[in-house]
C-alpha positions as semicolon CSV with decimal commas, in nm:
position;residue;x (nm);y (nm);z (nm)
1;M;-23,476;-1,441;-10,495
2;E;-23,835;-1,371;-10,595
3;A;-23,895;-1,216;-10,242
4;N;-23,606;-0,980;-10,312
5;K;-23,772;-0,851;-10,623
6;I;-24,095;-0,787;-10,423
7;L;-23,910;-0,606;-10,158
8;S;-23,725;-0,391;-10,414
9;A;-24,050;-0,306;-10,570
10;I;-24,197;-0,204;-10,220
11;G;-23,874;-0,013;-10,169
12;K;-23,927;0,183;-10,502
13;E;-24,285;0,254;-10,424
14;I;-24,194;0,406;-10,076
15;S;-23,913;0,616;-10,222
16;G;-24,139;0,732;-10,504
17;E;-24,410;0,850;-10,257
18;L;-24,135;1,006;-10,035
19;R;-23,996;1,177;-10,335
20;I;-24,329;1,346;-10,407
21;L;-24,368;1,452;-10,043
22;G;-24,015;1,589;-10,056
23;E;-24,100;1,815;-10,330
24;T;-24,295;2,021;-10,069
25;H;-24,104;1,936;-9,749
26;G;-23,760;1,869;-9,878
27;G;-23,616;1,521;-9,959
28;A;-23,399;1,462;-9,660
29;A;-23,638;1,607;-9,430
30;T;-23,928;1,389;-9,562
31;F;-23,722;1,076;-9,518
32;E;-23,606;1,176;-9,158
33;D;-23,982;1,250;-9,068
34;F;-24,070;0,913;-9,218
35;L;-23,817;0,738;-9,001
36;T;-23,914;0,943;-8,696
37;V;-24,299;0,855;-8,720
38;T;-24,203;0,499;-8,792
39;A;-23,957;0,467;-8,486
40;A;-24,216;0,649;-8,266
41;A;-24,499;0,409;-8,363
42;L;-24,284;0,105;-8,315
43;S;-24,156;0,235;-7,993
44;N;-24,511;0,324;-7,867
45;I;-24,595;-0,048;-7,911
46;A;-24,287;-0,199;-7,773
47;D;-24,183;0,057;-7,487
48;A;-24,469;0,184;-7,259
49;G;-24,215;0,386;-7,059
50;S;-24,167;0,632;-7,346
51;H;-24,517;0,646;-7,484
52;E;-24,586;1,002;-7,398
53;E;-24,253;1,150;-7,533
54;R;-24,289;0,930;-7,850
55;T;-24,658;1,030;-7,913
56;K;-24,553;1,393;-7,880
57;Q;-24,271;1,329;-8,122
58;F;-24,505;1,159;-8,364
59;T;-24,771;1,428;-8,340
60;T;-24,526;1,705;-8,384
61;T;-24,376;1,550;-8,687
62;M;-24,706;1,454;-8,849
63;S;-24,833;1,808;-8,797
64;K;-24,594;1,934;-9,057
65;Y;-24,796;1,751;-9,320
66;S;-25,145;1,791;-9,466
67;G;-25,436;1,537;-9,399
68;K;-25,365;1,368;-9,732
69;E;-24,992;1,357;-9,686
70;R;-25,032;1,208;-9,341
71;L;-25,235;0,939;-9,494
72;V;-24,959;0,866;-9,745
73;L;-24,696;0,837;-9,458
74;V;-24,936;0,591;-9,273
75;R;-24,963;0,393;-9,597
76;L;-24,596;0,398;-9,631
77;F;-24,559;0,268;-9,280
78;A;-24,791;-0,012;-9,372
79;D;-24,587;-0,100;-9,670
80;L;-24,282;-0,103;-9,468
81;T;-24,424;-0,349;-9,218
82;A;-24,555;-0,551;-9,506
83;A;-24,190;-0,564;-9,647
84;F;-24,064;-0,683;-9,309
85;D;-24,309;-0,960;-9,322
86;K;-24,207;-1,050;-9,676
87;A;-23,825;-1,024;-9,580
88;Q;-23,892;-1,294;-9,337
89;N;-23,936;-1,543;-9,640
90;A;-23,643;-1,392;-9,822
91;A;-23,316;-1,560;-9,851
92;G;-23,128;-1,326;-9,627
93;P;-23,140;-0,966;-9,480
94;Y;-23,268;-0,718;-9,719
95;D;-23,192;-0,342;-9,660
96;I;-23,499;-0,188;-9,775
97;L;-23,435;0,139;-9,590
98;G;-23,098;0,162;-9,733
99;E;-23,255;0,117;-10,089
100;V;-23,510;0,397;-10,018
101;A;-23,224;0,620;-9,908
102;A;-23,015;0,545;-10,225
103;E;-23,329;0,596;-10,433
104;L;-23,382;0,933;-10,284
105;G;-23,008;1,017;-10,323
106;L;-22,954;1,047;-9,958
107;C;-22,642;0,817;-9,923
108;A;-22,322;1,003;-9,857
109;E;-22,033;0,881;-10,078
110;C;-21,793;0,973;-9,800
111;C;-21,984;0,800;-9,527
112;G;-22,115;0,502;-9,715
113;Q;-22,458;0,368;-9,670
114;F;-22,629;0,398;-9,317
115;F;-22,883;0,133;-9,324
116;T;-22,688;-0,178;-9,323
117;P;-22,798;-0,548;-9,297
118;Q;-22,673;-0,531;-8,939
119;L;-22,928;-0,267;-8,859
120;F;-23,171;-0,478;-9,053
121;Q;-23,123;-0,752;-8,793
122;L;-23,198;-0,481;-8,527
123;W;-23,500;-0,391;-8,711
124;W;-23,614;-0,757;-8,691
125;L;-23,568;-0,769;-8,325
126;V;-23,773;-0,460;-8,279
127;W;-24,033;-0,599;-8,522
128;A;-24,032;-0,932;-8,327
129;L;-24,088;-0,751;-8,002
130;V;-24,374;-0,552;-8,144
131;A;-24,537;-0,877;-8,282
132;I;-24,550;-1,025;-7,941
């Protein structure tokens, strides 16, 4: 359970930084951009066939942000990958992206939470492939 406290703290740090960026770029847009650059970065490592397309997507998304803001997004990506490493030692799946979305107020009551533990397992698969 100690690992879950650490993961929760990382989630709160990520959501806090995204909230600050969201003041300029919009909360939902900033979260979506964070997911886009994260997915593009992971995809570029794991799927050479889509490298050019993902690099363009990554570059286009990051171009919306200032140099300082880009550094924040890169650090948040590092925080997220550290959370994946820490989650490996947790008692079970930990939905850090769902926690971030909830902290940002982006979960729709009518639709429920979008980042479920099942998706967490998919993230682990992607993470494991990237680590190879």
